[in-house]
Structure formats: structure tokens, C-alpha cells
N, C-alpha and C positions, 0 to 999 in steps of 0.2 A: 203240650210243650210250650214254655214261655218264649217270648221273643224280645230281642233287644235292638235298639238303634244306637249307633255310636256316631258322635260328632268330634271333630278336632277344631277348636277355635282359638288360635294362638296370636292373632293379630287384630287390631281394632276393626278392620274391614270384615274379617272372618267372624268376629263376635256379632256384628250387625247382621251378617248373612245368616248365621245360625239362629239368632233371635227371630228373624223373619221366617225362617224355615219352621220353627216351632210354632209361631203364631199361625201360619197357614195350616199346620197340622191341627191345632186346636180349633181352627175355623171349620175344618172338614167334619169334626165331631161335635161341634157346637159346645166347645169347652169341656166336654166329657169324654176324653179319649179312652180307648179300651184298657182295662186293667191288666191285660196279659201282655202288653207291650211296654217294656221298660225303656228309659232313656239314660244315656251316659254322655256327658259333655266333658271332653278333656280341654281344660282351659286355665289360663292364668288370670282370668277376669271373672272369678266366680260371682262377685257381686252383681254382675250384669245379668245373672240367670237366677238369682235367688227368688225373684217374684214368680217364676214359673213353677216352683216346687209344689205349692198347694194344688195345682191342677193335674198332677200325675201321681199315680199310686207308687210308682217306682221312677224316681228322678235322681240321678247321682251326678255329682260334680267332682271330677277328678283333677286335682291340681297337676299341672304339667310343667316340668322344669327342663326337660330334654329338648333337643332340636325336633323340628317337624318330622314326624315319622310317616312312613307309607302306611296305607290302609292295611296291607298284609301284615305289618308289624303289630298294629292295633288288634287285628283279629287273632294273631298268635297269642298276644298277652291276655286277650279276653277269654279264650279257651283254656287258659291256665287256671282260671278261677271260677268260670261259670259253665253250666250245661244249658245251652239255649241256642236256638237259631239267631243269627246276628246279621244285621244290615248296617254297613258303614256308608254314610252319606257325606259327600262334600258339603260344607256349609252353604255353598251357593247352588244347592239343589232344594226342591221342596215338593210336597205332595199335592196333587189335585184331585185325589180320590181316596177311598178307604185303604189304609195300609193293611187291613185284614187281607185284602185281595192279593197284595204283594207277598205276604208271608205264606198265604195258601199256595201260591205258585212256587215259592222257594221250598216248601215242604215236599214237593213232588220232584225236586231237582237237587243237583249237587250245588250249583252256583247260580247266582242271579246277577245280572249287570244292567246298566242303564240301557245300552243298545249295542248293536254291532258297530264296529269302528273300521274305517278305511284310513290308513295313514297317508297323509298328503304333505305333511311338513318335511322338507328336505332333510333336516337334521335327524328327525325320527326315523326316516327311511334308512339313513346312513347307519344309525344305531342298530336297526334290525339286521342290516347286512353285516354289521360288525359282530352281532350275536351268532349268526350263521357261520361266519368265518372262525370265530372263537370255538364253537362247538365242533366244527369240522376238524379243527386242529388240536383238539383235546378230547380226552376220554371222559366226556360229561355223561354221567349216568344218574338215573333216579330209580330207586328200587331194583338195582342191578340190571337195569335196562338202559342201553345207550339211547340218548335223546336223538330223535330224528325230526329235524325241522320241517320236513315235507309233510308230516302228519298233521300239522296245524291247519284247521279248516277255516276258522274265523278269529279275528281279534275283536275285543270288546272294549267299550268305553268304561273305564274304571272310576268314573265320577261316583258311581254307586256300586258297591260290591256286597252281595249277600252270600252267606255260607250256611248250608244246612248242618245242624249239629251232628246228624247221622253220617255226614261226609267228612268228618275230621280226618280220617286216614287219607283221603284224597287230597285234602287241604295241606296236610303234612308233606306230601309230595310236591305240591305247589311251592310251599315254603322252602323245601330243600333245594329245588331248582333255582328259586330266587336267590338264595344265599350262594349258590355255586356260581352264579353269573356276576355277583359282586366281587371286588370293586371294578372289574373290567368294564361293566355295563352300568350307566346311570340307573339309580333305583327305580324311577318311574317306568322306564322301558323294561327293565328286568322283571318288574312286577307284572306289567301287561303281558309280556311273553310267557312267564310262568303260568299265569292263569289260562292264557289261550292254549297252551300246550296240553293242559289237563282238562280243558272244558270242551272237549270234542263232543261229548254226549251229555245229556241230563243238565242242560243249561237253558235258562229262560231270561227274557228281558222285561223291562218295566217302564220304558219311556212313554207309555200311554198314561201312566199314573204319576210318575215322578218326572219333573222337569228340571232342566239345568239352564242357568244363564251365565256360565263361566265366560262366555265370549261377549258379554254385554256390560262393559265397565261403566257405562253411563247410568245403568240402573243401580250399580253398587254405590255410586256417588249419591243417587237419590236416596238410597237407604240410610246413608250417613246423615243427610238432612232430616229424614223422617224421624230417626231416633233422637237427634239433637233437639228437634222441635217438640217431641212428645215424650221427653224423658220422665216427666212426672205422671204420665197417664197410666191407669191400671191395665192389666192384661186383658180383661174383657173389652175395654175401649180400644185397645191396640188391635185386637182381633177384628172388631168392627171396621176399623180403618183399612186393614190390609185386604179386606174383601174388595175394595175399590183400587188396590195397588197390586196388580198381578204382572209379574215379570214377562211371562210368556205373551200375554195380550199386548203389552207395551212393545215388546220385540216385534210382534206381528204387525203392529201399526207403523213402527219405524221401517220395516221392510217393505210394507205396502207403499209407503211414501217414496222410498228409494227406487221402487220399480216404475214409478211414473216417468214419462218422457222428460228429457232435460228442460225443455221450454216450460212445461207445466210446473216443474219444481222451481224454476227461476221466477215465474210469475208469482208463485206462492211465497217465495222469499221476499220479493219486492213488496208484496202486500202484508208482510209481517206474519204470514201463516205457514212458514216453513216448520217442519217437524223439529221439535226440541224437547229434551228431557224435562226442561223447566215447566212445560205446560202441565205436567202432572203434579207439581207441587201444591196446587190448590185443592188437590184431593185429600190432603192431610193438613 
């Protein structure tokens, strides 16, 4: 069974993040990624990805003119033309281990997500409450079965979503519920709820192999500088450089610094040794 990874890179920042993700992928496989994993990048900046094409057996650039779609929409469109397991990754996620392992997990499940998720944002919690109220007040059904919110066991981070090709019927129910909640519920929350409702069994996670830096804007600024400075470099050289530019490691170093007592951080700042994203610029 072939496998595919989908990205959506519609802004300059997303293009940089997606290129970084692809470089980290090539780093894992020493510039020789497996032939049974294809890549599709939906983007309006195809020239930014042309140099990657020779390193993949299947690398597709799809021009995008529509507004930013949810991953669930990308998956629905994907299954209309291809027969394959599919993994949709946020551009600000990247692999730290073999993707073969990720797809092996997906082959034994219906869905794969980055990790379980606990909603703490007040607005998101209010939206989930709105979903419950909406469902309780309407006859919301999927496959002639009334939706029961109490059946949800876990919510999942949808920064990464994988769907097994053999589970298309289950995915169709997910998509139907997603559409049923629109436009009353914002699309990202509707997507998360629809997957959570149908992912009660046969679901796996992959945060041990795929990492996200969605909450690390400083690193995203660093990527902008990285690609501006090295725009003429070849893909092999860029792969060597990102070996020393790891988002998770830098996040851990920042968090370790922030955990220090206030006085120690103050002394570091006075000595010019406070943590700063600028200290990583000399690595490229």
C-alpha cells in the first residue's frame, strides 16, 4: 500500500516551515527517502519547492487558489483521486525518526494524530459547549444514529492527521458530522470534534516521532533568517545545516532557562548571557 504526506503552505512563513520539515525528513533518510512515500505540497509558491523534486520518487506541487482549507477537506479531496494511506502534517511539524514507523502504526488503526489534547483555551471550551448545546437541540445524526456527545473518550491534536485507506467509510462519517456542524461551529473546532467522536477505537498517536513547534514563534522567525541567508545553498548543504537547527532542542533549552530562579536569570541577563533566539544564528 503506498503512502502519502500532504502539506499546505500558503503563506511565506508556512513555506519556510514546510521546507524545513522536508529538510528534516531528508536528514532522517540521508537524502534517500523511501520510494513508497509520496509528498504533495499545496502551495502558491511552487518555485520554493522545485529544488526538492529530484530527491523524491513522488513529489507533487499542487497550485492552490482557494482559502486555507482544513485538513479534513484536504483528506476528502485526496481520497477522491488516490488510493493510499494519507498523513496530513502542519507545516510547523517535522519528523525526528523514520516515517515508515508512523505508517506502520497507521496501517493497524483507523486514524493517527499527533497526541491526545486537553482543551484549556477559554474560547475553545466555549465552542465545545456550543457544540453540545447545538447537538442537544437538533436531530444531528450520522449513519442514522443520533450523535451522543457523552461517547467521546478523548480529543486529539489535529496538527497531524493520518487516515488509513481501509477506513474511508469511517472517515466519510467524520466528514459528514463535520459538515453538519458547519457553519454554526468554527471549522477547526468542528474538525476536532468530528474526529474525536469517531476515533473512540483504533486510534494511535505519533508525538514520539513527529514534533510540533506551533507555539514557538521565535523559531519561525529564525527559519525566515535561515532561508534568507542560505537561499543559494543546495538541498544537500541545507540538510547538513538543519542537523544543527532543531526546533525541539531549542525549545527545551529555552524552557530550561525559563525554569531557573529569577535571580539567576537576572544575573545571566546582566552578564549578557540571557537566552535569546539570536544565539542560534551562528549555526547557519
